[in-house]
C-alpha positions as CSV (number, residue, x, y, z in Angstrom):
1,M,-6.5,-36.8,55.2
2,G,-5.7,-35.4,58.7
3,E,-9.4,-34.6,59.1
4,V,-10.5,-38.1,58.2
5,L,-8.3,-39.5,61.0
6,G,-10.2,-37.3,63.4
7,V,-13.5,-39.2,63.1
8,S,-14.5,-41.3,66.1
9,T,-14.3,-44.7,64.4
10,L,-10.6,-44.1,63.7
11,A,-9.8,-42.8,67.1
12,G,-7.6,-45.8,67.7
13,A,-5.9,-45.7,64.3
14,R,-2.1,-45.2,64.1
15,L,-0.2,-43.5,61.3
16,I,3.0,-45.6,60.8
17,G,4.3,-44.0,57.6
18,G,3.9,-41.1,55.1
19,C,3.3,-38.4,57.7
20,A,4.1,-35.8,55.0
21,G,0.9,-36.7,53.1
22,L,-1.7,-35.7,55.7
23,E,-2.7,-32.8,53.4
24,R,-3.9,-35.2,50.7
25,I,-7.6,-34.9,49.8
26,V,-10.0,-37.8,50.4
27,Q,-13.1,-37.8,48.2
28,R,-14.1,-41.5,48.3
29,L,-13.5,-44.8,50.0
30,N,-12.9,-48.3,48.7
31,V,-12.2,-51.8,50.1
32,M,-9.4,-54.0,48.7
33,E,-11.1,-57.4,48.1
34,V,-9.0,-58.7,45.1
35,P,-5.2,-59.0,44.5
36,D,-5.4,-56.9,41.3
37,I,-6.9,-53.9,43.0
38,L,-4.9,-51.4,40.9
39,A,-7.4,-51.6,38.1
40,W,-10.2,-50.5,40.3
41,V,-8.8,-47.7,42.4
42,K,-9.5,-44.0,41.7
43,P,-7.7,-40.8,42.6
44,H,-8.3,-39.2,46.0
45,E,-9.5,-42.6,47.4
46,L,-8.9,-44.0,50.9
47,L,-8.3,-47.7,50.4
48,L,-9.1,-50.1,53.3
49,T,-7.8,-53.8,53.5
50,T,-7.3,-56.7,55.9
51,G,-4.6,-58.0,53.7
52,Y,-6.7,-61.0,52.8
53,P,-6.2,-60.7,49.0
54,L,-2.4,-60.7,49.6
55,R,-2.2,-63.4,52.4
56,H,-0.5,-65.9,50.0
57,T,1.8,-63.4,48.3
58,P,3.1,-61.0,51.1
59,Q,5.9,-59.9,48.8
60,S,3.4,-57.9,46.8
61,L,3.1,-55.5,49.7
62,E,6.6,-54.1,49.1
63,N,5.5,-52.4,45.8
64,L,1.9,-51.7,46.7
65,V,2.4,-48.3,48.1
66,A,4.3,-47.0,45.1
67,D,1.7,-48.4,42.7
68,L,-1.2,-46.9,44.7
69,D,0.6,-43.5,44.9
70,A,1.2,-43.5,41.1
71,R,-2.6,-43.9,40.6
72,G,-3.4,-40.9,42.9
73,V,-4.8,-42.9,45.9
74,S,-4.8,-40.7,49.0
75,A,-3.9,-43.3,51.7
76,L,-4.0,-47.0,52.7
77,G,-5.6,-48.3,55.9
78,I,-4.6,-51.9,56.9
79,K,-6.1,-54.1,59.7
80,L,-3.4,-56.5,61.0
81,G,-3.7,-59.6,63.1
82,R,-6.0,-62.0,61.1
83,Y,-4.3,-62.4,57.7
84,L,-1.1,-60.3,58.1
85,D,0.9,-60.1,61.3
86,A,3.2,-57.1,60.3
87,L,4.1,-54.9,57.3
88,P,7.4,-55.2,55.5
89,P,9.9,-52.4,56.5
90,R,10.4,-51.6,52.8
91,M,6.7,-50.8,52.5
92,I,6.9,-48.3,55.4
93,E,10.1,-46.8,53.9
94,Q,8.3,-46.3,50.6
95,A,5.4,-44.6,52.3
96,D,7.7,-42.2,54.1
97,R,9.6,-41.4,50.9
98,L,6.5,-40.8,48.9
99,G,4.5,-39.0,51.6
100,F,1.8,-41.7,51.3
101,P,-0.2,-42.1,54.6
102,L,-0.1,-45.7,55.8
103,I,-2.6,-46.3,58.6
104,L,-3.0,-49.2,61.1
105,L,-6.7,-49.6,61.7
106,P,-8.2,-50.6,65.1
107,A,-8.9,-54.3,65.2
108,D,-12.3,-53.8,66.9
109,V,-13.8,-51.5,64.2
110,G,-15.7,-52.7,61.2
111,F,-15.1,-51.4,57.7
112,D,-18.8,-50.6,57.4
113,D,-18.6,-48.3,60.4
114,I,-15.5,-46.5,58.9
115,L,-17.2,-46.3,55.5
116,N,-20.5,-44.9,56.9
117,Q,-18.8,-42.3,59.1
118,V,-16.2,-41.1,56.7
119,L,-18.6,-41.0,53.8
120,T,-21.1,-39.0,55.9
121,D,-18.3,-36.6,56.9
122,I,-17.2,-36.2,53.2
123,L,-20.7,-35.6,52.0
124,N,-21.4,-33.0,54.8
125,R,-18.2,-31.2,54.0
126,Q,-18.9,-31.2,50.2
127,A,-22.4,-29.8,50.9
128,A,-20.9,-27.1,53.0
129,V,-18.3,-26.3,50.3
130,L,-21.1,-26.1,47.7
131,A,-23.2,-23.9,49.9
132,R,-20.2,-21.5,50.6
133,T,-19.2,-21.5,46.9
134,E,-22.7,-20.6,45.9
135,E,-22.9,-17.9,48.5
136,V,-19.6,-16.5,47.2
137,H,-20.8,-16.7,43.6
138,R,-24.0,-14.7,44.4
139,A,-21.9,-12.1,46.2
140,L,-19.5,-11.7,43.3
141,V,-22.4,-11.5,40.7
142,Q,-24.0,-8.9,42.9
143,I,-20.9,-6.8,42.8
144,V,-21.0,-7.0,38.9
145,L,-24.7,-6.2,38.8
146,S,-24.1,-3.2,41.1
147,G,-21.5,-1.8,38.6
148,G,-18.4,-3.1,40.4
149,G,-15.3,-4.0,38.5
150,L,-12.3,-6.2,38.7
151,Q,-10.8,-4.5,41.8
152,E,-14.1,-4.9,43.8
153,V,-14.2,-8.6,42.9
154,V,-10.6,-9.2,43.8
155,D,-11.1,-7.3,47.1
156,E,-14.1,-9.5,47.9
157,V,-12.3,-12.8,47.2
158,A,-9.3,-11.7,49.2
159,A,-11.5,-10.9,52.2
160,L,-13.4,-14.2,51.9
161,L,-10.3,-16.3,51.7
162,E,-8.2,-14.1,54.0
163,V,-5.3,-14.2,51.5
164,A,-3.7,-11.9,48.9
165,V,-5.3,-12.2,45.4
166,V,-4.3,-10.8,42.0
167,A,-6.0,-10.9,38.6
168,M,-3.6,-10.7,35.7
169,D,-3.8,-10.8,31.9
170,G,-2.3,-13.4,29.6
171,E,1.1,-11.6,29.7
172,R,1.1,-11.7,33.5
173,R,0.4,-8.0,33.9
174,M,-1.6,-7.1,37.0
175,L,-5.2,-6.0,36.2
176,A,-6.3,-5.8,39.9
177,G,-4.8,-6.9,43.2
178,C,-5.5,-6.9,46.9
179,G,-2.9,-7.6,49.6
180,P,0.5,-6.5,50.8
181,D,2.9,-5.4,48.1
182,E,5.4,-8.2,48.8
183,H,2.6,-10.8,48.3
184,L,1.5,-9.2,45.1
185,R,5.1,-9.3,43.8
186,A,5.3,-12.9,44.9
187,M,2.3,-13.8,42.8
188,L,3.4,-11.9,39.7
189,E,6.9,-13.5,39.9
190,W,5.6,-17.0,40.6
191,D,6.9,-19.3,37.9
192,G,3.6,-21.2,37.4
193,P,2.7,-23.0,34.2
194,A,2.3,-20.9,31.1
195,D,-1.0,-22.5,29.9
196,P,-2.7,-24.2,32.9
197,A,-5.7,-26.3,31.9
198,G,-7.2,-26.1,35.4
199,P,-6.3,-25.1,39.0
200,V,-2.6,-25.3,39.9
201,T,-1.1,-25.0,43.4
202,D,2.1,-25.4,45.2
203,G,0.6,-25.0,48.7
204,E,1.3,-21.3,48.9
205,H,0.1,-20.2,45.5
206,L,-3.2,-21.2,43.8
207,M,-3.7,-20.3,40.1
208,V,-6.9,-20.7,38.2
209,P,-7.1,-19.8,34.5
210,V,-9.6,-17.2,33.3
211,L,-11.4,-18.7,30.3
212,A,-14.3,-17.4,28.2
213,G,-15.5,-18.4,24.8
214,G,-12.6,-20.9,24.4
215,L,-10.1,-18.0,24.8
216,D,-7.5,-17.6,27.6
217,H,-8.0,-14.2,29.1
218,G,-5.5,-14.5,32.0
219,R,-5.1,-15.8,35.5
220,I,-6.4,-15.2,39.0
221,V,-3.9,-16.2,41.7
222,A,-4.3,-16.4,45.5
223,Y,-1.3,-16.4,47.8
224,G,-1.2,-17.6,51.4
225,A,2.3,-17.3,53.0
226,G,1.6,-20.1,55.4
227,G,0.1,-22.5,52.8
228,G,-3.4,-24.0,53.2
229,L,-4.5,-23.2,49.6
230,R,-5.2,-26.9,48.7
231,A,-8.6,-27.1,50.3
232,S,-11.4,-27.8,47.9
233,D,-13.5,-24.9,49.1
234,V,-10.7,-22.5,48.4
235,V,-10.3,-24.0,44.9
236,G,-14.1,-23.8,44.3
237,I,-14.3,-20.1,45.4
238,L,-11.4,-19.1,43.2
239,E,-12.9,-21.0,40.2
240,R,-16.2,-19.1,40.7
241,A,-14.2,-15.9,40.9
242,A,-12.4,-16.8,37.7
243,T,-15.8,-17.1,36.0
244,V,-16.9,-13.6,37.2
245,V,-13.5,-12.2,36.2
246,A,-13.9,-13.7,32.7
247,L,-17.3,-12.0,32.5
248,L,-15.8,-8.6,33.5
249,I,-12.9,-9.0,31.0
250,T,-15.1,-9.8,28.1
251,K,-17.4,-6.9,29.0
252,Q,-14.4,-4.6,29.1
253,Q,-13.2,-6.0,25.7
254,A,-16.6,-5.3,24.2
255,V,-16.6,-1.7,25.5
256,A,-13.0,-1.3,24.3
257,A,-14.0,-2.5,20.9
258,V,-16.7,0.1,20.6
259,E,-14.4,2.8,21.9
260,S,-11.7,1.7,19.5
261,K,-14.0,1.9,16.5
262,Y,-15.1,5.4,17.6
263,R,-11.5,6.5,17.9
264,A,-10.5,4.9,14.6
265,D,-13.5,6.7,12.9
266,F,-12.4,10.0,14.3
267,L,-8.8,9.5,13.3
268,R,-9.9,8.6,9.8
269,D,-11.8,11.9,9.7
270,V,-8.7,13.8,10.9
271,L,-6.5,12.1,8.2
272,A,-9.2,12.9,5.6
273,G,-9.3,16.6,6.6
274,R,-13.0,16.6,7.6
275,A,-12.7,16.7,11.5
276,G,-12.9,20.4,11.8
277,E,-10.6,23.3,12.8
278,D,-7.2,22.6,14.5
279,G,-8.5,23.8,17.9
280,Q,-11.5,21.5,17.7
281,V,-9.4,18.5,16.7
282,I,-6.8,19.1,19.4
283,A,-9.5,19.4,22.1
284,H,-11.4,16.3,20.9
285,C,-8.3,14.2,20.7
286,S,-7.2,15.2,24.2
287,G,-10.3,13.4,25.4
288,F,-8.8,10.2,23.9
289,G,-5.4,10.9,25.5
290,W,-3.9,11.9,22.1
291,D,-1.7,15.0,21.8
292,L,-1.9,16.5,18.3
293,D,-0.7,19.9,19.4
294,R,3.0,19.2,18.7
295,P,5.3,18.2,15.8
296,M,4.1,14.9,14.5
297,T,5.0,12.1,12.1
298,V,2.6,9.6,10.5
299,L,3.5,5.9,10.2
300,V,1.4,3.6,8.0
301,A,1.9,-0.2,8.3
302,E,0.4,-2.5,5.7
303,L,0.4,-6.3,5.6
304,D,2.4,-7.8,2.7
305,G,1.1,-10.3,0.2
306,R,-2.6,-9.4,0.2
307,D,-2.8,-9.5,-3.6
308,D,-1.0,-12.8,-3.7
309,A,-3.6,-14.4,-1.4
310,A,-6.5,-13.1,-3.4
311,D,-6.1,-15.3,-6.4
312,G,-9.8,-16.0,-6.8
313,T,-9.5,-19.8,-6.1
314,G,-11.0,-21.9,-3.3
315,G,-14.7,-21.0,-3.9
316,R,-17.0,-18.9,-1.7
317,A,-16.2,-20.8,1.5
318,G,-12.5,-20.6,0.9
319,R,-12.7,-16.9,0.3
320,R,-14.8,-16.5,3.4
321,D,-12.2,-18.4,5.5
322,R,-9.4,-16.5,4.0
323,G,-11.1,-13.2,4.8
324,A,-11.6,-14.3,8.4
325,D,-7.9,-15.2,8.7
326,E,-6.9,-11.9,7.2
327,R,-9.0,-10.0,9.7
328,L,-7.4,-11.9,12.6
329,V,-3.9,-11.1,11.2
330,Q,-4.9,-7.5,10.7
331,E,-6.2,-7.3,14.3
332,R,-2.9,-8.8,15.6
333,L,-1.0,-6.2,13.6
334,A,-3.0,-3.4,15.1
335,A,-2.6,-4.8,18.6
336,A,1.2,-5.1,18.1
337,W,1.5,-1.5,16.9
338,T,-0.7,-0.2,19.7
339,S,1.3,-2.0,22.4
340,V,4.7,-0.8,21.0
341,V,3.7,2.8,20.3
342,R,2.0,3.2,23.7
343,R,5.2,2.0,25.3
344,H,7.2,4.8,23.6
345,D,4.7,7.6,23.3
346,R,1.6,7.4,25.5
347,H,0.0,10.4,23.8
348,A,0.3,9.0,20.3
349,A,-2.8,8.2,18.2
350,V,-3.0,4.6,17.0
351,A,-5.8,3.0,15.1
352,G,-6.3,-0.1,12.9
353,F,-8.2,0.3,9.7
354,A,-9.4,-2.3,7.3
355,N,-6.1,-2.7,5.4
356,E,-3.6,-0.7,7.4
357,V,-2.5,0.5,10.9
358,V,-1.9,4.2,11.3
359,A,0.1,5.8,14.1
360,V,0.5,9.5,14.7
361,V,3.6,9.9,16.9
362,G,5.5,12.8,18.3
363,A,8.4,14.1,16.2
364,P,11.6,15.5,17.9
365,E,11.7,19.2,18.7
366,E,14.8,21.1,19.5
367,G,16.5,19.3,22.4
368,G,13.5,17.0,22.8
369,A,13.1,13.3,22.5
370,A,10.7,11.3,20.3
371,P,10.3,7.7,19.4
372,D,12.6,6.5,16.6
373,P,10.5,5.1,13.8
374,A,13.1,2.4,13.1
375,V,12.8,1.2,16.7
376,L,9.0,1.2,16.5
377,V,9.0,-0.9,13.4
378,R,11.6,-3.4,14.8
379,E,9.7,-3.8,18.1
380,A,6.3,-4.1,16.3
381,A,7.7,-6.8,14.0
382,A,9.0,-8.7,17.1
383,V,5.6,-8.5,18.9
384,F,3.7,-9.4,15.6
385,S,5.9,-12.4,14.7
386,E,4.4,-15.8,15.0
387,P,6.3,-18.7,16.5
388,H,4.5,-21.3,14.4
389,G,2.5,-21.5,11.1
390,A,2.6,-19.0,8.2
391,R,4.8,-16.1,8.7
392,H,3.2,-12.7,7.9
393,T,5.2,-9.5,7.3
394,F,4.3,-5.9,6.9
395,S,5.8,-2.9,5.3
396,T,5.9,0.6,6.8
397,G,5.9,4.1,5.4
398,I,7.0,7.2,7.3
399,S,5.9,10.8,6.6
400,R,7.7,14.1,6.9
401,T,7.2,16.0,10.2
402,V,4.1,18.3,10.4
403,T,3.2,20.8,13.1
404,S,-0.6,21.0,13.0
405,P,-3.7,18.7,12.6
406,S,-4.5,20.4,9.3
407,R,-1.3,19.1,7.8
408,L,-2.0,15.5,8.9
409,P,-3.9,14.6,5.7
410,E,-0.8,15.5,3.7
411,A,1.5,13.6,6.0
412,Y,-0.9,10.5,5.8
413,E,-0.7,10.6,2.0
414,Q,3.1,10.7,2.2
415,A,3.2,7.7,4.5
416,V,0.8,5.7,2.3
417,K,2.9,6.6,-0.8
418,A,6.1,5.6,1.1
419,V,4.8,2.2,2.2
420,R,3.5,1.3,-1.3
421,V,6.4,2.5,-3.3
422,G,8.8,1.2,-0.7
423,R,7.3,-2.3,-1.1
424,Q,7.8,-2.0,-4.9
425,M,11.4,-0.9,-4.4
426,H,12.5,-3.3,-1.6
427,G,9.9,-6.1,-1.4
428,A,8.0,-7.3,1.6
429,G,9.0,-5.9,5.0
430,A,10.2,-2.6,3.6
431,R,10.6,0.4,5.9
432,V,10.8,3.7,3.9
433,H,10.7,7.4,4.7
434,F,8.9,9.6,2.2
435,D,12.1,11.7,1.7
436,Q,13.9,8.5,0.6
437,L,11.6,7.9,-2.4
438,G,13.2,10.5,-4.6
439,V,12.5,9.8,-8.3
440,Y,10.5,6.7,-7.4
441,R,7.8,9.0,-6.0
442,L,7.4,10.6,-9.5
443,L,7.5,7.2,-11.2
444,S,4.8,5.9,-8.9
445,L,2.4,8.6,-10.1
446,V,2.3,7.0,-13.6
447,P,-1.2,5.5,-13.5
448,D,-0.6,2.8,-16.1
449,P,2.2,0.3,-15.4
450,A,2.1,-0.8,-19.1
451,E,3.5,2.6,-20.0
452,L,6.5,2.1,-17.7
453,H,7.1,-1.4,-19.1
454,A,7.0,0.0,-22.6
455,F,9.4,2.8,-21.6
456,V,11.9,0.2,-20.2
457,R,11.7,-2.0,-23.3
458,E,12.2,1.0,-25.6
459,T,15.1,2.4,-23.6
460,L,17.0,-0.7,-22.6
461,G,16.2,-3.0,-25.4
462,E,17.7,-6.4,-24.9
463,L,19.0,-5.4,-21.5
464,A,15.4,-5.2,-20.2
465,C,15.3,-9.0,-20.1
466,D,16.3,-11.1,-17.1
467,D,16.4,-14.4,-19.1
468,E,19.9,-13.9,-20.4
469,P,22.8,-13.8,-17.9
470,E,24.9,-11.7,-20.3
471,A,22.1,-9.1,-20.5
472,V,21.9,-8.9,-16.7
473,D,25.7,-8.6,-16.4
474,L,25.8,-5.8,-19.0
475,R,22.9,-4.0,-17.2
476,R,24.9,-4.1,-13.9
477,T,27.9,-2.6,-15.7
478,L,25.6,0.2,-17.1
479,Q,24.1,0.9,-13.7
480,V,27.5,1.3,-12.0
481,L,28.8,3.5,-14.9
482,L,25.8,5.8,-14.4
483,E,26.2,5.8,-10.6
484,T,29.8,6.9,-10.9
485,N,29.0,9.6,-13.5
486,L,30.9,7.6,-16.2
487,N,34.1,7.4,-14.1
488,V,35.8,4.4,-15.9
489,A,38.5,3.9,-13.2
490,E,36.0,3.8,-10.3
491,T,33.6,1.6,-12.2
492,A,36.4,-0.9,-13.0
493,R,37.4,-0.9,-9.3
494,R,33.8,-1.6,-8.1
495,L,33.2,-4.3,-10.7
496,H,36.7,-5.8,-10.3
497,F,37.3,-5.5,-14.1
498,H,40.5,-4.7,-16.0
499,Y,40.4,-1.2,-17.4
500,N,40.5,-2.5,-21.0
501,T,37.7,-5.0,-20.3
502,L,35.5,-2.2,-19.1
503,R,36.4,-0.1,-22.2
504,Y,35.3,-3.0,-24.4
505,R,32.0,-3.4,-22.4
506,I,31.3,0.4,-22.8
507,G,31.7,0.0,-26.6
508,K,29.3,-2.9,-26.6
509,L,26.7,-1.0,-24.5
510,E,26.9,2.0,-26.9
511,R,26.3,-0.2,-29.9
512,M,23.2,-1.6,-28.1
513,L,21.8,1.6,-26.5
514,G,23.3,4.5,-28.4
515,P,26.1,7.0,-27.5
516,F,25.1,7.5,-23.8
517,T,28.6,8.6,-22.9
518,E,28.0,11.8,-25.0
519,D,24.2,12.2,-24.8
520,A,23.0,13.5,-21.4
521,H,19.3,13.0,-22.3
522,L,20.0,9.4,-23.2
523,R,21.8,8.9,-19.8
524,L,18.7,10.3,-18.0
525,N,16.4,7.9,-19.9
526,L,18.7,5.0,-19.1
527,T,18.8,6.0,-15.4
528,L,15.0,6.2,-15.2
529,A,14.6,2.9,-16.9
530,L,16.9,1.2,-14.4
531,H,15.0,2.8,-11.6
532,V,11.7,1.5,-13.0
533,L,13.2,-2.0,-13.0
534,R,14.0,-1.7,-9.3
535,M,10.3,-1.0,-8.6
536,K,9.3,-4.7,-7.9
537,G,5.6,-4.0,-7.9
538,I,5.5,-2.7,-11.4
């Protein structure tokens, strides 16, 4: 707006209100010819009037400034003397309060002269902005074609705009930056909008979203300590830079996807025992930044509920959509685990496979530190959690510690066994160490679940059924009796029974199951049958 007042036809113009709004952008002009002008004005417009439409209703002037400002009009120029002798004080007060420039136009200058000169100036400036923006775009594209990366692009934009610039990802982590450290910190700490749809500025900061393929890849932010980041040419340059940054980020993601697949394939070979001798494996993995020459633990995370989702309904299209959704969830699970494990152990090996995520992390040596698997699972679950929509969970299995790559296949099998049996024991979201499986590990080796069901029915009889509350209650009594090694007093205390009541129940159980208080083999069978019932997946 300040530059518009500098044209020769407005040399005699006088700003009588709204001085704080001189930084407003003027992109077009309009003349007020009708009283209901509000329906015809547009944002960033300089509106000119003689007051003729309002000559019979001067009271309308009092609210005109607020109404025009609400519609994004940049300023109002009024020519007094013929239809209006003066402006209401309330109108000038509103202009000052809103920072809405209110201009008294020279009486000897025609509107056509103002329109021609200002429009010509606007068009010339827009042409210059387009030419500069195109030049910047060509320079940035040339950097990319010459093999440059994000840092080179950010350096070029900072030099062109003479401000500090930073490119950051969606979590506001800096990918590349140019400028004094205090300016970079100011940009990273600036509390701008979380999901900007377009350029956002407060005068000192200018943020432009980095978008590609309908996805939000981050932000590019410029910082000028003295302000001046509202100019359209600055916005245009930063928007072009955002396009080039999006190109570089998508390129990096494509390269990372290929590298990730190669790493996952090699880790799969290591876990299958076909990657070579220990020395070869250690040397090859060091190139990935993985350290397998130390005590290690294998963690396997699997999504819960896959079998429930695959019910065979919905037709081919439904199955295809469900498969795509599962892949996206699997990718999010892999990203969550990778982020968390890298935070605790930067030399760990992490890879996402088709149905699981595998992490090979350091195990504690004497006096050494290593990531706690419980902490990893808890943080991964927090990163993986979804604020809206369906809630997905995963179960985790943890292996014993091994000390060489040749032992990793064994550790991997232990972790797989732990996650699957753990889910059978505890349901979705289980976290189980292989050493915690105990007898469940042996029971899980039975290939036919029908055999286990038959064993439970034959051993427990009526107590195998969950339909009768009395049967469930008696089964609970039997379980506590076996856990206390037939200690009647301790069992009565745990179950809050009178001693005689418990003696009566023991008699009833023996009539149903046999003399288990005297037969050690029968007690073993009953204990195993109760363990089978706890395995929820069988």
